[in-house]
N, C-alpha and C positions, 0 to 999 in steps of 0.2 A: 700725803707722802710722809713716811716715817723713817726714811733712810738716814745714814750718818750725817747728812747735811742738816737735818732737822732736829738733831739731838741737842739737849741743853748742855751747858758746860759741865754740870754735875754728871750727866749721863756719859759724856765723853771721858771724864776722869775715871768713872767706874769701869767703863769698857777697857780703858788702858790698864787699870789695876788688875782686872781679870786676866788680861793677856799676859801681864808680868807674872802673875801667880801661876798661870798655866805653864809658861815657859820654865819657871822655877821648879814646879812639881814634875814636869817632864824630865828635867835634868836630874831629879832625885830618883828617877826610875819608875814613876807612876805612869799609867797609861790612861788616856782620855776615854771616857764613855759617853758623856753628854755635857752640854753647856746651856746655861740659862733655861732650865726646866722649871715650868711653873704652871699654876692653875690658880683658882680663887683661894686655895688653901695657903699658898705661899710660893716662893721662888728659891731655887737652888742654883747657885752660881756655877759650880762645877761638880760633875760626878766623875770620879777617877777610880781606877783599879790599882790596888797595891797588893800584888800577889793574888791571893784568893779572896781578899777583902775589898768590898766596895767602900769608897770614901766620899762622903758628901761634904763639899768644901764651901764655906762661906768666906768670901773675900771682902775685906774692909780696908779702906785707905783713908788716912788722915794726914794732913799736912802739919799738924801740931800734936803734941802729946798731952795737952790739957785734958782733964777729966779722965785720965787713965789710958788715953790713946785709942787706937782702932779696935783692938780686941775687947776692951771694956765696953764698947758700944753695942755689943751683942747681948741684949738683955733677955730676960725670961720669956717675954712675949715672942721675940724673934726666934728663940730656940724652939718654942712650941710650934710656930709656923713652919720652921724647917723640918721638924719631926713629922708633922702631919703631911707635908708635901712629899717627904721621902717615903713615908708609908704608902701613900697613893701611888707613887712611881714604882715602888717595889711590887705592889699588888698587880699593877698593869703588866710589868715585865717578868715577874717571877711567880705570880700566883700566890700560893700559900707556902712556898718553899724558898724563903729568903736566904741569901748568902750572908756571911758575917759582914757587918757594917760598922762604920764609925763616923763621927762628925769631927772634921778638922776646921781650923781657921787659918787663913793666910792674912796676916795683918801687915799692911804696907805703910811704911813711913819713908820720908825722903832718904833714898840710898840704902834702905834696909827692908828685908822681908823676914817676918817672924812666922814660922810654921808651927802651929800648935796642934799636935796630934791628939786625938781623943779629947777635944776641948770641952765637950759636954755630952 
C-alpha cells in the first residue's frame, strides 16, 4: 500500500507544498496540464500552461532560509534531470514540434511563495 496513509512526513510536506504552489499558479492565471510526471530520467512536479507557453515547475519548500533557502537548493544536477524529463515528456506528447517552454520555480517558505519565472 502506497496511499496517503503510508507517506513519510517529508512526502506529506512535499505534497502539501505542491498543492499550495498549484493553487497559487492557478490564481495567477496558469492552467494545469499535468502533475508529478516522471520516469527514470527525473520528475517534474507541475506542468502548467501560461498562454501559448508550457511551464515546467519545480516546487521546493523549506522551513528555514539557511544555505540560501528553497530556490538555492535546485542545483545543476537537479536542473539537468528536469531538462531530460521535460524533453522526454515533450517528445511523447508533441513529437518533434515542441511549443515554447520555460522552467519556473515555486519556492515556499512559511507564509510566503516566491515564483521565479524562467529560473533556468
